[in-house]
C-alpha positions, -999 to +999 in steps of 0.1 A: +354-711-183+344-741-161+312-741-175+325-737-210+352-762-206+324-793-196+301-777-221+325-785-249+335-818-236+298-826-232+297-827-265+326-835-283+319-855-312+348-878-304+343-910-290+374-909-268+367-882-239+388-873-214+382-889-183+366-859-157+389-866-129+417-863-149+408-833-163+399-819-132+434-826-118+449-807-146+426-780-139+438-785-102+475-780-113+470-758-134+444-732-108+474-734-082+502-723-106+523-691-092+510-667-116+529-631-117+522-602-125+552-596-141+555-626-164+532-652-175+542-687-174+540-706-204+526-743-199+526-768-224+485-778-222+462-798-241+443-786-276+413-786-260+419-763-228+438-741-252+412-737-271+390-723-237+418-701-230+411-683-261+376-681-251+374-670-212+365-636-209+364-635-170+395-631-148+401-668-128+402-671-087+429-685-075+420-687-038+391-680-018+389-683+015+365-681+048+382-673+081+358-671+111+360-671+152+326-673+169+335-663+205+305-665+229+280-666+195+296-635+185+309-641+152+340-620+132+340-630+096+373-622+069+366-636+036+395-635+012+393-638-026+422-632-051+413-633-089+443-631-122+435-617-149+460-639-175+446-619-204+465-599-230+433-568-217+427-555-188+392-574-177+364-566-155+361-587-119+332-590-099+332-604-062+303-614-048+292-630-018+260-642-002+263-628+038+232-634+062+210-605+063+217-599+100+253-589+098+269-559+095+295-554+071+323-541+090+356-538+069+363-540+029+400-535+013+410-544-021+439-546-035+459-541-072+491-553-075+512-528-052+486-503-042+457-506-019+425-495-019+403-490+018+368-487+023+354-458+049+321-464+067+303-428+061+267-413+067+247-421+039+228-388+025+193-386+018+199-381-019+223-398-047+236-376-064+241-380-105+279-384-100+270-416-079+244-429-107+269-425-131+297-442-115+278-477-111+287-503-141+248-519-138+222-517-122+219-540-089+199-574-102+170-592-088+202-619-072+218-583-055+189-583-027+177-600+005+169-639-002+154-657+025+178-642+054+208-634+029+221-600+011+251-607-018+277-579-009+292-569-051+323-553-057+336-546-094+367-536-107+385-536-141+420-556-135+451-548-162+468-579-176+489-601-162+480-591-126+462-595-099+435-586-073+426-596-041+392-588-022+389-590+014+355-586+035+348-581+072+313-586+088+302-592+120+272-610+133+255-621+167+239-659+161+205-670+167+202-698+187+167-716+170+155-754+178+183-756+207+210-751+183+231-718+170+235-722+129+269-706+114+265-701+080+291-693+053+283-693+010+309-706-007+300-697-040+325-684-063+306-687-099+342-712-110+368-739-095+391-723-070+426-741-069+430-729-029+394-731-010+399-727+024+366-721+053+382-723+093+358-713+118+370-711+155+348-714+182+356-703+219+326-711+248+340-706+279+306-724+289+316-757+275+306-766+234+284-796+232+261-811+205+286-799+173+274-808+137+284-797+099+260-813+078+268-816+041+267-781+018+233-774+018+219-757-014+201-725-022+165-745-024+170-759+006+180-725+031+156-719+060+144-734+091+138-768+073+160-795+083+170-817+056+171-853+068+196-876+071+221-849+072+248-861+090+274-863+072+298-833+066+315-822+036+346-842+019+376-829+033+362-816+068+383-821+098+364-811+127+382-810+165+379-796+194+382-793+234+356-784+258+354-746+251+375-746+218+368-760+189+382-759+150+364-763+113+382-768+086+367-773+048+396-777+021+386-795-010+413-797-038+398-789-072+388-830-081+366-825-046+348-795-058+343-809-096+321-839-075+302-809-058+298-790-084+310-784-116+299-748-117+315-738-089+281-731-073+292-752-036+264-739-017+265-734+024+289-744+046+270-752+081+281-756+118+256-763+144+262-765+179+247-759+214+266-748+251+264-760+287+240-739+305+248-750+346+234-713+359+192-709+362+195-678+359+220-678+321+250-671+311+266-638+325+300-628+307+319-591+313+349-577+296+359-542+302+329-525+313+307-541+292+284-578+298+261-599+278+236-617+294+223-649+275+193-670+293+179-701+279+164-724+304+153-757+302+134-785+313+106-762+319+065-775+314+048-760+280+026-735+287-006-748+273-013-723+236-042-705+221-036-704+186-054-692+152-037-699+119-049-677+087-042-692+064-041-675+022-068-697+001-067-671-026-060-679-069-023-674-059-019-703-041-032-728-066-008-753-070+025-765-049+022-739-028-013-746-010-003-787-012+023-778+011+008-757+030-013-782+037+013-810+044+029-786+069-004-777+088-009-813+090+017-823+107+012-789+131-022-806+137-006-840+153+015-818+175-005-796+190-011-806+229-042-816+244-041-785+268-039-759+236-071-744+221-068-738+182-092-724+151-086-722+116-097-695+092-092-696+053-089-663+032-092-649-002-117-622-016-138-641+013-131-649+052-144-687+062-134-693+095-137-734+103-154-730+139-176-699+140-171-677+177-146-699+197-113-720+197-121-756+204-095-775+225-073-806+207-092-837+207-091-866+179-121-860+167-111-819+165-083-826+149-101-849+124-125-822+116-098-797+112-078-818+088-108-824+065-117-788+062-083-779+056-080-805+030-112-790+014-095-759+007-093-750-025-078-714-045-097-691-052-104-656-058-085-626-038-063-616-010-080-599+018-055-596+043-067-571+065-104-583+067-088-620+078-066-606+105-095-583+116-115-615+120-084-631+133-082-610+163-115-601+173-119-645+173-091-646+200-104-614+217-137-628+220-122-664+232-098-645+260-128-620+271-153-650+272-135-680+290-117-684+322-087-692+301-051-700+323-035-664+333-005-677+316-015-696+280-002-680+252-018-665+223-010-663+193-020-656+155+000-677+127-011-655+091+005-673+060-001-653+020+022-655-009+006-616-024-001-586-014-032-571-003-058-568-035-094-572-015-110-551+015-085-523+030-054-524+002-035-492+018-006-508+043-008-482+066-042-484+073-037-522+081-015-521+106-032-494+121-064-516+118-044-546+130-029-528+160-055-514+174-074-549+173-049-572+189-038-540+214-017-558+229-031-587+245-013-613+214+014-619+197+015-621+159+033-645+138+039-637+099+048-657+072+054-650+033+058-671+005+072-661-032+085-629-049+047-612-052+048-611-013+045-579+003+075-586+025+076-552+043+038-553+055+044-589+070+075-577+095+063-550+100+026-565+112+053-586+133+072-561+152+046-541+157+025-570+181+054-590+194+062-617+168+080-627+144+083-632+104+099-650+078+097-656+038+110-687+020+114-685-018+085-697-039+107-727-057+119-738-017+100-770+002+077-751+014+061-775+040+095-786+057+100-745+061+068-740+075+071-772+099+095-752+114+090-722+117+061-739+139+087-756+157+106-723+168+075-711+182+051-739+192+064-749+226+061-718+251+078-723+283+080-690+300+058-656+292+059-620+305+104-627+312+118-594+326+156-593+329+169-566+360+200-555+373+208-527+400+205-492+386+232-474+398+254-505+390+241-508+347+231-483+322+222-485+281+204-514+286+193-534+256+155-545+255+156-564+286+114-573+286+099-602+266+066-612+262+078-649+258+107-672+253+101-705+235+119-741+238+155-740+220+157-701+216+171-678+240+175-642+254+199-619+252+205-584+270+236-571+270+244-531+287+272-511+298+285-510+333+290-476+350+308-487+385+334-508+370+356-510+405+324-534+415+334-570+429+299-581+413+272-573+393+236-586+410+207-598+384+176-609+389+150-624+363+115-630+366+091-646+347+055-673+347+051-708+338+022-729+337+021-732+377+039-701+388+058-670+391+097-677+383+118-653+400+157-661+400+185-637+416+225-641+413+256-622+419+279-627+391+317-616+395+332-588+377+368-594+385+369-620+355+386-601+330+408-636+315+383-654+313+366-633+287+399-620+276+403-631+234+433-614+225+459-643+211+431-663+204+435-683+169+414-665+136+417-632+147+452-623+138+435-601+115+434-574+144+401-584+155+416-597+185+420-559+200+383-556+201+358-562+226+336-587+218+313-582+243+308-539+238+307-553+207+278-574+208+259-548+228+265-521+194+250-545+173+216-554+198+214-517+204+217-504+169+194-533+159+163-519+183+177-486+167+168-496+134+131-512+142+127-490+169+124-468+135+106-494+111+078-493+138+075-453+145+047-428+119+068-398+135+091-381+113+104-365+137+109-401+157+125-415+126+151-386+123+162-386+163+164-426+160+177-428+125+210-405+136+216-421+169+217-455+146+240-437+118+264-420+150+268-455+172+271-475+133+302-452+127+315-451+161+320-491+156+324-492+119+289-509+105+275-508+073+239-502+080+204-483+065+217-451+073+256-457+068+273-466+034+311-486+024+330-457+001+365-465-017+390-440-009+401-447-050+380-447-076+375-471-104+358-494-081+321-493-075+308-512-042+269-523-043+252-530-010+218-539-007+194-517-011+167-519+009+154-491+034+155-511+067+183-539+077+176-576+078+146-590+087+130-573+122+126-603+140+156-625+132+180-613+160+171-616+200+160-582+210+154-566+177+107-564+181+092-544+202+079-565+236+056-566+258+050-570+294+009-590+304-001-571+267+010-541+285+041-525+256+077-517+273+098-496+255+132-504+243+160-485+264+151-482+292+176-463+319+176-439+346+187-407+328+158-409+304+133-416+329+142-384+346+138-363+312+103-376+309+100-354+343+082-321+346+084-311+385+053-289+390+044-268+419+015-279+424+017-308+446+010-331+484+038-339+499+057-348+529+035-343+564+018-337+535+021-297+523+001-285+499+011-259+471-012-245+445+005-227+417-010-200+400+005-192+369-015-164+356-020-145+384+022-154+392+011-165+429+013-197+450-005-209+477+002-236+502-020-247+532-011-282+553-039-306+563-036-325+595-052-359+590-052-382+609-037-422+604-060-441+584-080-417+561-079-411+523-081-383+508-099-369+473-062-352+460-083-348+421-118-358+418-131-352+380-147-390+372-182-373+358-161-353+324-123-370+322-133-401+344-104-395+368-099-397+404-071-395+424-074-404+466-042-411+492-043-428+519-023-417+556+001-434+572+009-423+613+042-416+625+051-400+659+054-363+662+094-350+666+104-338+693+093-304+710+071-304+683+034-286+685+021-323+660+004-348+685+011-371+652+027-368+613+008-382+586+020-392+550+008-405+525+009-445+519-008-446+491-017-436+459-047-447+445-053-438+399-085-444+387-091-436+352-128-451+333-128-435+295-121-451+275-118-480+294-119-489+331-084-494+352-068-482+381-033-478+401-021-484+431+014-475+437+032-477+472+066-470+480+079-500+473+050-517+445+022-505+418-006-525+404-015-517+371-054-530+365-066-527+330-086-560+326-051-576+331-034-579+367+004-568+369+026-562+395+058-538+394+081-530+417+098-496+427+125-508+428+124-514+385+132-486+360+102-496+335+085-485+312+044-498+308+016-487+281-016-498+279-043-482+250-052-449+274-023-450+303+017-450+305+034-452+339+071-451+340+086-464+369+125-450+378+139-468+403+135-456+441+133-420+426+096-414+409+066-429+393+052-407+360+016-418+354+003-402+316-032-402+310-047-398+274-013-375+264-034-348+283-028-357+318+003-363+340+008-369+376+047-374+391+054-398+423+081-390+441+094-422+461+105-410+497+128-439+517+150-435+545+180-455+550+174-453+581+143-439+593+138-417+623+109-426+649+087-400+633+097-409+596+080-433+573+087-442+541+060-420+517+047-408+487+045-375+470+021-363+445+026-338+413+007-326+389+024-320+360+000-320+336-035-308+338-050-297+302-073-330+302-089-327+335-122-302+333-134-267+344-154-290+369-128-310+386-124-307+420-110-324+454-080-309+477-056-303+447-088-304+420-104-278+426-080-247+421-068-265+383-087-238+366-093-211+390-070-179+396-061-159+426-061-124+432-040-106+464-061-082+480-037-065+505-003-064+500+027-060+521+052-027+517+038-016+489+050-049+466+033-054+437+017-091+424+053-098+404+072-086+431+052-111+457+060-138+436+096-131+423+114-116+458+133-130+476+133-141+514+154-114+530+129-087+514+098-098+523+081-107+557+048-123+564+024-103+577-015-112+585-025-080+568-025-100+532-058-111+521-066-131+492-097-140+471-103-174+460-140-186+450-153-151+464-144-159+498-113-136+516-083-161+529-059-144+552-027-159+547+010-156+554+041-156+536+066-187+534+087-206+515+083-244+507+110-269+498+092-295+472+103-318+449+132-335+479+143-303+482+153-298+452+134-262+444+121-240+466+087-219+466+073-181+477+038-191+485+006-171+506+004-199+536-031-205+542-038-218+582-065-235+602-065-262+577-073-242+546-105-232+561-123-209+539-100-213+509-107-254+503-145-259+498-164-269+521-140-286+553-119-314+555-143-341+560-163-338+527-125-349+512-127-380+530-131-412+508-144-443+524-118-466+498-090-465+479-113-464+451-140-445+458-143-418+427-166-390+446-189-386+415-195-351+429-183-325+454-199-349+491-211-379+473-193-409+469-193-438+444-162-466+437-155-475+404 
């Protein structure tokens, strides 16, 4: 109605046009009128207004109110909208609200007169029925989808004559810190002037609020990271008040003030930016009712050196403003590079042009000048070879890292920009993703930027997700230069790398991601989890990372018994029922669901995708979140709700903990828990554990054979030797201890170190002790056995269950389990030691050797049996039914070995094994003698039996 009002007044032939502010004041009085559902209030209005009333075809919005409460960065938002149908017949009312794409809708309610319709969050069916399609009044328009980090929620209903409808929408989000500030945004786009319009935001931050600001309203053309110059004055009618920990911001414009901002009712985005005090170096840990959230954002650290390759689209579609603004942004970015940085530039269309062939150049005035000339001379032409450009960029960066003595703590990255889809070279998205992942090989991160509506946003999103980066998407009509510069500012100053946050394994479960490859200045790392022991007085926190000069280890104990400090009941702004919620628990569920969504997006395995979908759906239903796998349905017919139709939710890299993290180039999957680690382990009888006691399982013969090795302290035993075929060697070094009193041995020996070497497809080794693990596959990584972790390289996976065991998987066909034996109060004859178990030997060749390896592809035969017992009975008998007999003999590799029957406990005593024991240091059982299995050093690969070699 207001649009037509201003249209008619603007073209009135009358010379005496009414004053716009007088008209706005009249409208304010009219819109503030209290319309009754049962009767119409008769008012005298000017002739022009009566004419417009006849033209009016949509219900009028009498009230639009937003109330939000932000508690420790977690925001609860409630939007209330009232529409009045003052016409003589039923009319359709459409409620639209732009919400952040990273937010989850948690409730929706609508009332018509005295009837209320409730929304229910239910699991989404795989196929929509034809009935659902018939219910839709109209298909979603392009604006219903994702728009630069925002999505549009739409609900429509017919309002009977002389009645009103009230919509109530709830959504939640975890604010992300960018460029040193948290930014909370409310979209105010009612599409018409509103009689009562109010926004109220309450903020509670126990650590203290600093630098609170409310810039002018931002219209759609300025969405994104770019900060508008001079945005210092709040919108008219804004009131700001705050104490040390509480803040309240209100925006309550009258109709007159609304007309001064926008006559069509599209006011823009109301924005609040703030930051918090940070006193503890380990970060801010908040605990409430068995859940915790940990915010880590250190400051005052020197920046790390960068090795960066800019890969820029110069295809024909970039012609005009897009390429011009890209060049302007790059000119500014080049000036911001630091002297210790190295860089290169690649322009691509159907051809790929590298500025400096086969190298990254240091930041010098001459190099910056020449780089600007190169960018200035880029011209748009040809198609878009995304695959070729990124392959070239990855090879350039890989070669530079391999061939130069770069700082081990420097950060390497590719920044990729395009406005289109692949049209030249490889154009299939799945192959491009696979090629890029193989080329990068977890050695650096990829950051992607898309401009315009033709870009393949999902491809860019997944490329960044799979390679520890972030993605941004800007509209074509936006200020690309400021957005590009803003995005670079977010990632241009790395302060820490290889960040790991640990908590006691016996006190924390269901932890969100705790590995992060980089920490950039102005951002924040967020971890959340559940407490196992709620009666504990404190939670121990350790943060390990590296900066430009050294490795960092931060430790602290956080008090748990502070319920009143984080209790939100009674806080203004949560009177609608949210005050009973544990906001820390909801922050944990929010992060966990985001991780599941992104893990599914990353996965290529259909069964894994289904499992992740079901887990995300189950959690979303438990917390009443609308996600890609849940849908909001109304209890009553007649209401049609449209939600964003994305297969996956918000941009995967918009939130902390939403991308696959890596640790010095080794992938660290999310959600590492002790229970999951135990499920990974397959108990095997074939082992060397204890003093050491060896057990060989022969499944085809249904027999087990055991023997002891009485070695000397310091001896290194070859356990598995298959260097020539599978490339795998396992050596174990012995440590000595005094013999127990009255024992027959002069001393005891245990495995103090297990070394696993692999040379296929590339050389790598693991050195494991009861306290730490060294993994070296070109990059040396030190891990603690006291912290659960999963680390993967190209052909190797190491899974650590804290202080319990380590599972090593090679090429998915060879698996070893190393038990960690710790004693709280060791006796004189006890030592911390390791046990070695072969879980999967499929990948080992028939020529494998070693004390254990030589038996993996052979079988044995029991020639003489006692008590006329069959082989099956020998293997399955009970202790009381079978006695040892010296006449029993095994035939092994053509040799006859006298054996006696014994029972052994393995795997920390969890399993009892019936076995045939070979005496005398396994004489005649093993090939050769004990001395033939001695390695000269831990890395001796012994290329053939009785010879030595080293990796």
